[in-house]
KEGU-12898 format. One record per atom (N, C-alpha, C): residue in one letter; x, y, z. Coordinates in Angstrom, 3 decimals. Layout:
# residues N
+--------+----------+----------+----------+
: residu :        X :        Y :        Z :
+--------+----------+----------+----------+
:      A :        X :        Y :        Z :
...
+--------+----------+----------+----------+
//
This chain:
# residues 84
+--------+----------+----------+----------+
: residu :        X :        Y :        Z :
+--------+----------+----------+----------+
:      X :   43.803 :  152.310 :  111.246 :
:      X :   43.441 :  153.530 :  110.568 :
:      X :   41.930 :  153.801 :  110.566 :
:      X :   41.117 :  152.770 :  110.372 :
:      X :   39.673 :  152.986 :  110.370 :
:      X :   39.181 :  153.413 :  111.751 :
:      X :   39.763 :  152.835 :  112.779 :
:      X :   39.373 :  153.229 :  114.134 :
:      X :   39.732 :  154.684 :  114.399 :
:      X :   40.826 :  155.146 :  113.844 :
:      X :   41.231 :  156.547 :  113.998 :
:      X :   40.194 :  157.464 :  113.343 :
:      X :   39.742 :  157.099 :  112.163 :
:      X :   38.718 :  157.883 :  111.468 :
:      X :   37.456 :  157.958 :  112.315 :
:      X :   37.055 :  156.828 :  112.890 :
:      X :   35.844 :  156.789 :  113.709 :
:      X :   35.990 :  157.680 :  114.943 :
:      X :   37.177 :  157.711 :  115.525 :
:      X :   37.372 :  158.508 :  116.729 :
:      X :   37.421 :  160.005 :  116.425 :
:      X :   37.780 :  160.373 :  115.221 :
:      X :   37.867 :  161.782 :  114.855 :
:      X :   36.498 :  162.409 :  114.608 :
:      X :   35.580 :  161.622 :  114.100 :
:      X :   34.261 :  162.169 :  113.790 :
:      X :   33.188 :  161.120 :  114.073 :
:      X :   32.530 :  161.249 :  115.210 :
:      X :   31.446 :  160.338 :  115.555 :
:      X :   30.345 :  160.441 :  114.506 :
:      X :   29.705 :  159.341 :  114.237 :
:      X :   28.612 :  159.347 :  113.272 :
:      X :   29.068 :  159.404 :  111.834 :
:      X :   30.349 :  159.078 :  111.591 :
:      X :   30.817 :  159.044 :  110.215 :
:      X :   30.053 :  157.950 :  109.486 :
:      X :   30.316 :  157.734 :  108.276 :
:      X :   29.599 :  156.756 :  107.472 :
:      X :   29.545 :  155.397 :  108.169 :
:      X :   28.371 :  154.827 :  108.211 :
:      X :   28.184 :  153.548 :  108.895 :
:      X :   28.951 :  152.411 :  108.221 :
:      X :   29.281 :  152.578 :  106.940 :
:      X :   29.993 :  151.494 :  106.275 :
:      X :   31.373 :  151.252 :  106.884 :
:      X :   31.912 :  152.212 :  107.618 :
:      X :   33.181 :  151.962 :  108.296 :
:      X :   33.023 :  150.871 :  109.351 :
:      X :   31.854 :  150.800 :  109.994 :
:      X :   31.604 :  149.714 :  110.939 :
:      X :   31.640 :  148.364 :  110.218 :
:      X :   31.100 :  148.347 :  109.025 :
:      X :   31.135 :  147.114 :  108.231 :
:      X :   32.578 :  146.728 :  107.928 :
:      X :   33.364 :  147.689 :  107.469 :
:      X :   34.759 :  147.397 :  107.134 :
:      X :   35.549 :  146.960 :  108.365 :
:      X :   35.254 :  147.549 :  109.515 :
:      X :   35.904 :  147.118 :  110.750 :
:      X :   35.495 :  145.692 :  111.104 :
:      X :   34.225 :  145.368 :  110.934 :
:      X :   33.761 :  144.007 :  111.223 :
:      X :   34.494 :  142.993 :  110.345 :
:      X :   34.617 :  143.306 :  109.065 :
:      X :   35.332 :  142.419 :  108.144 :
:      X :   36.806 :  142.323 :  108.530 :
:      X :   37.419 :  143.447 :  108.840 :
:      X :   38.841 :  143.456 :  109.198 :
:      X :   39.105 :  142.632 :  110.452 :
:      X :   38.276 :  142.819 :  111.468 :
:      X :   38.461 :  142.049 :  112.696 :
:      X :   38.193 :  140.565 :  112.464 :
:      X :   37.248 :  140.235 :  111.612 :
:      X :   36.993 :  138.839 :  111.277 :
:      X :   38.245 :  138.214 :  110.669 :
:      X :   38.910 :  138.957 :  109.792 :
:      X :   40.093 :  138.432 :  109.105 :
:      X :   41.282 :  138.199 :  110.020 :
:      X :   41.310 :  138.841 :  111.181 :
:      X :   42.423 :  138.632 :  112.121 :
:      X :   41.963 :  137.896 :  113.384 :
:      X :   40.819 :  137.239 :  113.287 :
:      X :   40.289 :  136.401 :  114.373 :
:      X :   39.986 :  137.164 :  115.659 :
:      X :   39.601 :  138.418 :  115.540 :
:      X :   39.143 :  139.212 :  116.683 :
:      X :   37.616 :  139.185 :  116.648 :
:      X :   37.047 :  138.051 :  117.050 :
:      X :   35.637 :  137.792 :  116.832 :
:      X :   34.713 :  138.721 :  117.614 :
:      X :   35.048 :  139.010 :  118.867 :
:      X :   34.179 :  139.890 :  119.658 :
:      X :   34.128 :  141.304 :  119.067 :
:      X :   35.276 :  141.812 :  118.630 :
:      X :   35.312 :  143.136 :  118.019 :
:      X :   34.573 :  143.129 :  116.680 :
:      X :   34.684 :  142.034 :  115.961 :
:      X :   33.985 :  141.918 :  114.685 :
:      X :   32.469 :  141.962 :  114.896 :
:      X :   31.985 :  141.213 :  115.874 :
:      X :   30.550 :  141.189 :  116.166 :
:      X :   30.069 :  142.555 :  116.627 :
:      X :   30.850 :  143.205 :  117.472 :
:      X :   30.469 :  144.528 :  117.971 :
:      X :   30.295 :  145.526 :  116.826 :
:      X :   31.230 :  145.533 :  115.908 :
:      X :   31.141 :  146.461 :  114.778 :
:      X :   30.054 :  146.055 :  113.794 :
:      X :   29.842 :  144.761 :  113.618 :
:      X :   28.750 :  144.307 :  112.754 :
:      X :   27.408 :  144.749 :  113.329 :
:      X :   27.258 :  144.649 :  114.647 :
:      X :   26.013 :  145.101 :  115.288 :
:      X :   25.781 :  146.591 :  115.078 :
:      X :   26.843 :  147.369 :  115.205 :
:      X :   26.720 :  148.821 :  114.991 :
:      X :   26.310 :  149.117 :  113.557 :
:      X :   26.886 :  148.376 :  112.621 :
:      X :   26.530 :  148.590 :  111.219 :
:      X :   25.078 :  148.198 :  110.960 :
:      X :   24.675 :  147.031 :  111.455 :
:      X :   23.324 :  146.528 :  111.225 :
:      X :   22.272 :  147.486 :  111.767 :
:      X :   22.564 :  148.113 :  112.901 :
:      X :   21.580 :  149.008 :  113.516 :
:      X :   21.605 :  150.427 :  112.947 :
:      X :   22.556 :  150.712 :  112.068 :
:      X :   22.640 :  152.052 :  111.478 :
:      X :   21.499 :  152.256 :  110.474 :
:      X :   20.857 :  153.418 :  110.528 :
:      X :   19.733 :  153.664 :  109.616 :
:      X :   20.139 :  153.749 :  108.143 :
:      X :   21.393 :  154.077 :  107.866 :
:      X :   21.820 :  154.212 :  106.472 :
:      X :   22.608 :  152.999 :  105.970 :
:      X :   22.491 :  151.860 :  106.656 :
:      X :   23.227 :  150.655 :  106.265 :
:      X :   22.684 :  150.101 :  104.950 :
:      X :   23.601 :  149.690 :  104.072 :
:      X :   23.212 :  149.075 :  102.804 :
:      X :   22.588 :  147.714 :  103.088 :
:      X :   21.434 :  147.449 :  102.511 :
:      X :   20.707 :  146.208 :  102.799 :
:      X :   21.515 :  144.956 :  102.448 :
:      X :   22.211 :  144.976 :  101.306 :
:      X :   23.015 :  143.812 :  100.915 :
:      X :   24.142 :  143.570 :  101.907 :
:      X :   24.718 :  144.647 :  102.406 :
:      X :   25.816 :  144.513 :  103.364 :
:      X :   25.296 :  144.061 :  104.726 :
:      X :   24.061 :  144.412 :  105.055 :
:      X :   23.478 :  143.953 :  106.322 :
:      X :   23.425 :  142.431 :  106.329 :
:      X :   23.033 :  141.839 :  105.221 :
:      X :   23.013 :  140.376 :  105.126 :
:      X :   24.410 :  139.804 :  105.332 :
:      X :   25.412 :  140.437 :  104.755 :
:      X :   26.782 :  139.962 :  104.924 :
:      X :   27.257 :  140.165 :  106.360 :
:      X :   26.879 :  141.266 :  106.987 :
:      X :   27.259 :  141.511 :  108.379 :
:      X :   26.635 :  140.452 :  109.289 :
:      X :   25.413 :  140.039 :  108.989 :
:      X :   24.781 :  138.971 :  109.767 :
:      X :   25.510 :  137.652 :  109.558 :
:      X :   25.970 :  137.405 :  108.336 :
:      X :   26.754 :  136.199 :  108.049 :
:      X :   28.059 :  136.222 :  108.835 :
:      X :   28.693 :  137.381 :  108.884 :
:      X :   29.937 :  137.519 :  109.642 :
:      X :   29.693 :  137.214 :  111.116 :
:      X :   28.593 :  137.728 :  111.658 :
:      X :   28.260 :  137.447 :  113.059 :
:      X :   28.089 :  135.942 :  113.291 :
:      X :   27.380 :  135.270 :  112.387 :
:      X :   27.200 :  133.822 :  112.523 :
:      X :   28.534 :  133.082 :  112.421 :
:      X :   29.380 :  133.509 :  111.502 :
:      X :   30.693 :  132.882 :  111.354 :
:      X :   31.546 :  133.089 :  112.599 :
:      X :   31.451 :  134.266 :  113.194 :
:      X :   32.205 :  134.540 :  114.428 :
:      X :   31.742 :  133.624 :  115.552 :
:      X :   30.439 :  133.456 :  115.681 :
:      X :   29.895 :  132.577 :  116.728 :
:      X :   30.389 :  131.146 :  116.527 :
:      X :   30.347 :  130.672 :  115.295 :
:      X :   30.825 :  129.320 :  115.012 :
:      X :   32.324 :  129.203 :  115.280 :
:      X :   33.104 :  130.181 :  114.832 :
:      X :   34.560 :  130.127 :  115.013 :
:      X :   34.929 :  130.096 :  116.495 :
:      X :   34.258 :  130.918 :  117.302 :
:      X :   34.527 :  130.909 :  118.740 :
:      X :   34.195 :  129.540 :  119.341 :
:      X :   33.058 :  128.979 :  118.962 :
:      X :   32.667 :  127.667 :  119.466 :
:      X :   33.672 :  126.597 :  119.019 :
:      X :   34.037 :  126.617 :  117.745 :
:      X :   34.948 :  125.607 :  117.208 :
:      X :   36.319 :  125.683 :  117.872 :
:      X :   36.771 :  126.872 :  118.186 :
:      X :   38.072 :  127.008 :  118.841 :
:      X :   38.013 :  126.520 :  120.288 :
:      X :   36.874 :  126.658 :  120.936 :
:      X :   36.716 :  126.200 :  122.314 :
:      X :   36.436 :  124.694 :  122.393 :
:      X :   36.007 :  124.102 :  121.285 :
:      X :   35.664 :  122.681 :  121.248 :
:      X :   36.338 :  122.013 :  120.049 :
:      X :   37.662 :  121.884 :  120.079 :
:      X :   38.354 :  121.284 :  118.931 :
:      X :   38.016 :  119.795 :  118.793 :
:      X :   38.083 :  119.317 :  117.593 :
:      X :   37.854 :  117.900 :  117.320 :
:      X :   39.176 :  117.272 :  116.893 :
:      X :   39.366 :  115.989 :  117.193 :
:      X :   40.614 :  115.331 :  116.795 :
:      X :   40.746 :  115.272 :  115.270 :
:      X :   41.931 :  115.473 :  114.814 :
:      X :   42.200 :  115.425 :  113.378 :
:      X :   43.543 :  114.734 :  113.187 :
:      X :   43.503 :  113.528 :  112.628 :
:      X :   44.718 :  112.735 :  112.424 :
:      X :   44.788 :  112.286 :  110.975 :
:      X :   45.245 :  113.155 :  110.081 :
:      X :   45.318 :  112.764 :  108.662 :
:      X :   46.395 :  111.703 :  108.444 :
:      X :   46.184 :  110.865 :  107.435 :
:      X :   47.214 :  109.894 :  107.084 :
:      X :   47.278 :  109.780 :  105.566 :
:      X :   48.425 :  109.392 :  105.088 :
:      X :   48.703 :  109.274 :  103.669 :
:      X :   47.966 :  108.068 :  103.111 :
:      X :   47.198 :  108.251 :  102.050 :
:      X :   46.464 :  107.142 :  101.419 :
:      X :   47.263 :  106.460 :  100.335 :
:      X :   48.492 :  106.873 :  100.124 :
:      X :   49.352 :  106.225 :   99.154 :
:      X :   49.391 :  106.918 :   97.815 :
:      X :   50.180 :  106.353 :   96.917 :
:      X :   50.406 :  106.940 :   95.591 :
:      X :   49.220 :  106.781 :   94.645 :
:      X :   48.274 :  105.905 :   94.960 :
:      X :   47.147 :  105.677 :   94.045 :
:      X :   46.115 :  106.800 :   94.097 :
:      X :   46.215 :  107.671 :   95.069 :
:      X :   45.283 :  108.802 :   95.194 :
:      X :   45.861 :  110.013 :   94.484 :
:      X :   45.087 :  110.587 :   93.598 :
:      X :   45.564 :  111.745 :   92.845 :
:      X :   45.054 :  113.015 :   93.472 :
+--------+----------+----------+----------+
//
């Protein structure tokens, strides 16, 4: 739905780019999330507090992509009944 709004009127509120970045982050579409975060960050009317969050999202996307390409072994085991 947000993409439809963007396609209907170019230059709509820049905060839609922020919401798209967050939405794509939540569904693991990291490249799309970064693209929309970049558009939001470069918008002249971007909220300063949200710019910081958009930069955090970009960093998280970079880490998530790296972590998925370089998995580490994980072999949990039961420590017994004495652990609460």
